[in-house]
N, CA, C and O atoms as a Tinker XYZ file with bonds, in Angstrom:
   260  protein
     1  N     82.454000   97.212000   55.302000    73     2
     2  CA    82.177000   97.520000   53.936000    64     1     3
     3  C     81.782000   99.012000   53.822000    63     2     4     5
     4  O     82.239000   99.718000   52.923000    81     3
     5  N     80.931000   99.466000   54.748000    73     3     6
     6  CA    80.489000  100.857000   54.699000    64     5     7
     7  C     81.702000  101.791000   54.969000    63     6     8     9
     8  O     81.884000  102.799000   54.288000    81     7
     9  N     82.523000  101.423000   55.984000    73     7    10
    10  CA    83.690000  102.261000   56.273000    64     9    11
    11  C     84.641000  102.288000   55.085000    63    10    12    13
    12  O     85.219000  103.331000   54.781000    81    11
    13  N     84.808000  101.162000   54.415000    73    11    14
    14  CA    85.724000  101.140000   53.261000    64    13    15
    15  C     85.198000  102.025000   52.140000    63    14    16    17
    16  O     85.976000  102.714000   51.482000    81    15
    17  N     83.904000  102.015000   51.917000    73    15    18
    18  CA    83.308000  102.849000   50.855000    64    17    19
    19  C     83.412000  104.316000   51.218000    63    18    20    21
    20  O     83.668000  105.152000   50.351000    81    19
    21  N     83.217000  104.643000   52.495000    73    19    22
    22  CA    83.333000  106.039000   52.909000    64    21    23
    23  C     84.747000  106.517000   52.755000    63    22    24    25
    24  O     84.957000  107.655000   52.334000    81    23
    25  N     85.743000  105.695000   53.078000    73    23    26
    26  CA    87.131000  106.070000   52.885000    64    25    27
    27  C     87.448000  106.241000   51.406000    63    26    28    29
    28  O     88.189000  107.151000   51.034000    81    27
    29  N     86.903000  105.389000   50.572000    73    27    30
    30  CA    87.102000  105.457000   49.127000    64    29    31
    31  C     86.566000  106.776000   48.547000    63    30    32    33
    32  O     87.153000  107.362000   47.638000    81    31
    33  N     85.433000  107.220000   49.105000    73    31    34
    34  CA    84.801000  108.440000   48.636000    64    33    35
    35  C     85.386000  109.691000   49.298000    63    34    36    37
    36  O     85.052000  110.810000   48.908000    81    35
    37  N     86.262000  109.506000   50.305000    73    35    38
    38  CA    86.863000  110.636000   50.965000    64    37    39
    39  C     85.983000  111.306000   51.967000    63    38    40    41
    40  O     86.172000  112.488000   52.254000    81    39
    41  N     85.017000  110.592000   52.518000    73    39    42
    42  CA    84.094000  111.137000   53.514000    64    41    43
    43  C     84.651000  111.009000   54.908000    63    42    44    45
    44  O     85.318000  110.027000   55.233000    81    43
    45  N     84.380000  112.002000   55.736000    73    43    46
    46  CA    84.799000  111.961000   57.129000    64    45    47
    47  C     83.861000  111.091000   57.925000    63    46    48    49
    48  O     82.672000  111.393000   58.031000    81    47
    49  N     84.375000  110.013000   58.488000    73    47    50
    50  CA    83.527000  109.056000   59.206000    64    49    51
    51  C     82.799000  109.670000   60.411000    63    50    52    53
    52  O     81.685000  109.271000   60.749000    81    51
    53  N     83.450000  110.646000   61.046000    73    51    54
    54  CA    82.819000  111.244000   62.235000    64    53    55
    55  C     81.609000  112.093000   61.849000    63    54    56    57
    56  O     80.726000  112.292000   62.683000    81    55
    57  N     81.535000  112.592000   60.632000    73    55    58
    58  CA    80.380000  113.341000   60.208000    64    57    59
    59  C     79.146000  112.460000   60.035000    63    58    60    61
    60  O     78.012000  112.935000   60.094000    81    59
    61  N     79.388000  111.186000   59.823000    73    59    62
    62  CA    78.288000  110.236000   59.588000    64    61    63
    63  C     78.186000  109.207000   60.726000    63    62    64    65
    64  O     77.803000  108.063000   60.482000    81    63
    65  N     78.520000  109.593000   61.945000    73    63    66
    66  CA    78.476000  108.704000   63.065000    64    65    67
    67  C     77.094000  108.134000   63.277000    63    66    68    69
    68  O     76.947000  106.963000   63.628000    81    67
    69  N     76.057000  108.968000   63.062000    73    67    70
    70  CA    74.679000  108.531000   63.293000    64    69    71
    71  C     74.258000  107.466000   62.277000    63    70    72    73
    72  O     73.515000  106.546000   62.619000    81    71
    73  N     74.727000  107.585000   61.034000    73    71    74
    74  CA    74.374000  106.603000   60.009000    64    73    75
    75  C     75.160000  105.331000   60.242000    63    74    76    77
    76  O     74.609000  104.244000   60.073000    81    75
    77  N     76.406000  105.418000   60.618000    73    75    78
    78  CA    77.204000  104.247000   60.897000    64    77    79
    79  C     76.646000  103.468000   62.087000    63    78    80    81
    80  O     76.655000  102.238000   62.094000    81    79
    81  N     76.153000  104.211000   63.108000    73    79    82
    82  CA    75.530000  103.577000   64.265000    64    81    83
    83  C     74.243000  102.899000   63.862000    63    82    84    85
    84  O     73.941000  101.804000   64.337000    81    83
    85  N     73.482000  103.536000   62.991000    73    83    86
    86  CA    72.215000  102.972000   62.500000    64    85    87
    87  C     72.434000  101.664000   61.735000    63    86    88    89
    88  O     71.611000  100.754000   61.831000    81    87
    89  N     73.515000  101.559000   60.990000    73    87    90
    90  CA    73.805000  100.376000   60.189000    64    89    91
    91  C     74.772000   99.416000   60.847000    63    90    92    93
    92  O     75.340000   98.552000   60.179000    81    91
    93  N     74.966000   99.554000   62.141000    73    91    94
    94  CA    75.904000   98.719000   62.854000    64    93    95
    95  C     75.590000   97.222000   62.678000    63    94    96    97
    96  O     76.502000   96.408000   62.536000    81    95
    97  N     74.331000   96.875000   62.688000    73    95    98
    98  CA    73.927000   95.467000   62.585000    64    97    99
    99  C     73.413000   95.112000   61.164000    63    98   100   101
   100  O     72.810000   94.057000   60.967000    81    99
   101  N     73.654000   95.980000   60.209000    73    99   102
   102  CA    73.183000   95.735000   58.856000    64   101   103
   103  C     71.825000   96.377000   58.643000    63   102   104   105
   104  O     71.455000   97.300000   59.368000    81   103
   105  N     71.104000   95.915000   57.689000    73   103   106
   106  CA    69.813000   96.447000   57.353000    64   105   107
   107  C     68.811000   95.321000   57.146000    63   106   108   109
   108  O     69.178000   94.147000   57.087000    81   107
   109  N     67.581000   95.682000   57.041000    73   107   110
   110  CA    66.551000   94.665000   56.769000    64   109   111
   111  C     66.587000   94.246000   55.324000    63   110   112   113
   112  O     66.982000   95.041000   54.470000    81   111
   113  N     66.186000   93.018000   55.011000    73   111   114
   114  CA    66.170000   92.581000   53.609000    64   113   115
   115  C     65.172000   93.420000   52.817000    63   114   116   117
   116  O     64.042000   93.614000   53.266000    81   115
   117  N     65.560000   93.910000   51.671000    73   115   118
   118  CA    64.683000   94.676000   50.831000    64   117   119
   119  C     65.142000   94.564000   49.391000    63   118   120   121
   120  O     66.244000   94.100000   49.101000    81   119
   121  N     64.277000   94.995000   48.504000    73   119   122
   122  CA    64.677000   95.023000   47.094000    64   121   123
   123  C     64.142000   96.314000   46.513000    63   122   124   125
   124  O     63.079000   96.800000   46.900000    81   123
   125  N     64.873000   96.840000   45.611000    73   123   126
   126  CA    64.437000   98.080000   44.970000    64   125   127
   127  C     64.750000   99.295000   45.775000    63   126   128   129
   128  O     65.495000   99.230000   46.753000    81   127
   129  N     64.190000  100.400000   45.376000    73   127   130
   130  CA    64.464000  101.673000   46.060000    64   129   131
   131  C     63.207000  102.457000   46.345000    63   130   132   133
   132  O     63.284000  103.638000   46.681000    81   131
   133  N     62.056000  101.836000   46.222000    73   131   134
   134  CA    60.838000  102.459000   46.644000    64   133   135
   135  C     60.090000  103.300000   45.610000    63   134   136   137
   136  O     59.257000  104.127000   45.981000    81   135
   137  N     60.361000  103.109000   44.366000    73   135   138
   138  CA    59.620000  103.839000   43.330000    64   137   139
   139  C     58.288000  103.129000   43.118000    63   138   140   141
   140  O     58.253000  101.984000   42.668000    81   139
   141  N     57.211000  103.802000   43.436000    73   139   142
   142  CA    55.894000  103.183000   43.295000    64   141   143
   143  C     55.470000  103.107000   41.857000    63   142   144   145
   144  O     55.966000  103.848000   41.009000    81   143
   145  N     54.545000  102.204000   41.580000    73   143   146
   146  CA    54.058000  102.021000   40.214000    64   145   147
   147  C     53.415000  103.292000   39.678000    63   146   148   149
   148  O     53.635000  103.664000   38.525000    81   147
   149  N     52.623000  103.954000   40.508000    73   147   150
   150  CA    51.960000  105.176000   40.065000    64   149   151
   151  C     52.970000  106.264000   39.718000    63   150   152   153
   152  O     52.794000  106.982000   38.734000    81   151
   153  N     54.021000  106.390000   40.513000    73   151   154
   154  CA    55.048000  107.384000   40.239000    64   153   155
   155  C     55.787000  107.076000   38.964000    63   154   156   157
   156  O     56.136000  107.979000   38.204000    81   155
   157  N     56.028000  105.799000   38.727000    73   155   158
   158  CA    56.676000  105.377000   37.470000    64   157   159
   159  C     55.805000  105.757000   36.255000    63   158   160   161
   160  O     56.300000  106.299000   35.268000    81   159
   161  N     54.521000  105.463000   36.352000    73   159   162
   162  CA    53.587000  105.819000   35.246000    64   161   163
   163  C     53.539000  107.320000   35.071000    63   162   164   165
   164  O     53.545000  107.795000   33.935000    81   163
   165  N     53.491000  108.084000   36.140000    73   163   166
   166  CA    53.487000  109.524000   36.007000    64   165   167
   167  C     54.748000  110.044000   35.359000    63   166   168   169
   168  O     54.694000  110.979000   34.560000    81   167
   169  N     55.886000  109.453000   35.689000    73   167   170
   170  CA    57.160000  109.867000   35.074000    64   169   171
   171  C     57.184000  109.530000   33.584000    63   170   172   173
   172  O     57.538000  110.372000   32.759000    81   171
   173  N     56.813000  108.321000   33.249000    73   171   174
   174  CA    56.860000  107.850000   31.863000    64   173   175
   175  C     55.913000  108.647000   30.986000    63   174   176   177
   176  O     56.258000  108.987000   29.854000    81   175
   177  N     54.740000  108.947000   31.485000    73   175   178
   178  CA    53.733000  109.647000   30.670000    64   177   179
   179  C     53.870000  111.152000   30.721000    63   178   180   181
   180  O     53.273000  111.860000   29.910000    81   179
   181  N     54.657000  111.652000   31.674000    73   179   182
   182  CA    54.833000  113.098000   31.769000    64   181   183
   183  C     53.734000  113.808000   32.518000    63   182   184   185
   184  O     53.640000  115.034000   32.464000    81   183
   185  N     52.896000  113.059000   33.222000    73   183   186
   186  CA    51.799000  113.662000   34.024000    64   185   187
   187  C     52.407000  114.383000   35.208000    63   186   188   189
   188  O     53.269000  113.838000   35.898000    81   187
   189  N     51.961000  115.610000   35.447000    73   187   190
   190  CA    52.527000  116.426000   36.524000    64   189   191
   191  C     52.115000  115.998000   37.918000    63   190   192   193
   192  O     52.923000  116.060000   38.845000    81   191
   193  N     50.856000  115.557000   38.088000    73   191   194
   194  CA    50.383000  115.184000   39.387000    64   193   195
   195  C     50.165000  113.683000   39.458000    63   194   196   197
   196  O     49.465000  113.112000   38.621000    81   195
   197  N     50.757000  113.049000   40.442000    73   195   198
   198  CA    50.650000  111.575000   40.573000    64   197   199
   199  C     49.209000  111.137000   40.784000    63   198   200   201
   200  O     48.838000  110.024000   40.411000    81   199
   201  N     48.393000  112.000000   41.378000    73   199   202
   202  CA    46.994000  111.629000   41.622000    64   201   203
   203  C     46.222000  111.406000   40.335000    63   202   204   205
   204  O     45.178000  110.754000   40.332000    81   203
   205  N     46.729000  111.941000   39.258000    73   203   206
   206  CA    46.022000  111.746000   37.955000    64   205   207
   207  C     46.248000  110.352000   37.343000    63   206   208   209
   208  O     45.576000  109.997000   36.374000    81   207
   209  N     47.169000  109.568000   37.884000    73   207   210
   210  CA    47.432000  108.269000   37.321000    64   209   211
   211  C     47.079000  107.143000   38.298000    63   210   212   213
   212  O     47.294000  105.974000   37.979000    81   211
   213  N     46.549000  107.464000   39.467000    73   211   214
   214  CA    46.154000  106.437000   40.440000    64   213   215
   215  C     44.857000  105.793000   39.936000    63   214   216   217
   216  O     43.890000  106.512000   39.683000    81   215
   217  N     44.802000  104.468000   39.781000    73   215   218
   218  CA    43.607000  103.832000   39.215000    64   217   219
   219  C     42.381000  103.960000   40.109000    63   218   220   221
   220  O     41.271000  104.127000   39.603000    81   219
   221  N     42.556000  103.887000   41.435000    73   219   222
   222  CA    41.426000  103.974000   42.362000    64   221   223
   223  C     41.777000  105.047000   43.413000    63   222   224   225
   224  O     42.196000  104.713000   44.521000    81   223
   225  N     41.605000  106.326000   43.067000    73   223   226
   226  CA    42.030000  107.394000   43.983000    64   225   227
   227  C     41.212000  107.389000   45.277000    63   226   228   229
   228  O     40.028000  107.053000   45.283000    81   227
   229  N     41.866000  107.764000   46.351000    73   227   230
   230  CA    41.222000  107.839000   47.654000    64   229   231
   231  C     41.237000  109.287000   48.172000    63   230   232   233
   232  O     41.693000  109.556000   49.283000    81   231
   233  N     40.743000  110.184000   47.368000    73   231   234
   234  CA    40.696000  111.586000   47.777000    64   233   235
   235  C     39.477000  111.834000   48.652000    63   234   236   237
   236  O     38.435000  111.208000   48.454000    81   235
   237  N     39.594000  112.747000   49.622000    73   235   238
   238  CA    38.455000  113.038000   50.526000    64   237   239
   239  C     37.246000  113.541000   49.738000    63   238   240   241
   240  O     37.374000  114.274000   48.757000    81   239
   241  N     36.079000  113.126000   50.199000    73   239   242
   242  CA    34.789000  113.523000   49.640000    64   241   243
   243  C     34.675000  113.194000   48.166000    63   242   244   245
   244  O     34.022000  113.925000   47.422000    81   243
   245  N     35.304000  112.097000   47.723000    73   243   246
   246  CA    35.255000  111.675000   46.349000    64   245   247
   247  C     34.096000  110.722000   46.087000    63   246   248   249
   248  O     33.523000  110.713000   44.997000    81   247
   249  N     33.759000  109.924000   47.089000    73   247   250
   250  CA    32.689000  108.928000   46.894000    64   249   251
   251  C     31.319000  109.536000   47.342000    63   250   252   253
   252  O     31.229000  110.261000   48.332000    81   251
   253  N     30.289000  109.204000   46.574000    73   251   254
   254  CA    28.968000  109.660000   46.955000    64   253   255
   255  C     28.190000  108.437000   47.448000    63   254   256   257
   256  O     28.173000  107.397000   46.789000    81   255
   257  N     27.556000  108.569000   48.600000    73   255   258
   258  CA    26.779000  107.443000   49.174000    64   257   259
   259  C     25.300000  107.749000   49.117000    63   258   260
   260  O     24.484000  106.935000   49.548000    81   259
């Protein structure tokens, strides 16, 4: 399937030998593409820094004991 898609897109298979070798046995089961909830909120609200939308930030020297 990967080779067929590469041929359809006109890609040289030899240029992607490392990726084809990596996917020789398929991939692990997964869903989605890794967009975190915080990054989604930052994108939707237009916040520039993702740290500003994290509900419980873990920044160094943030907690006082």
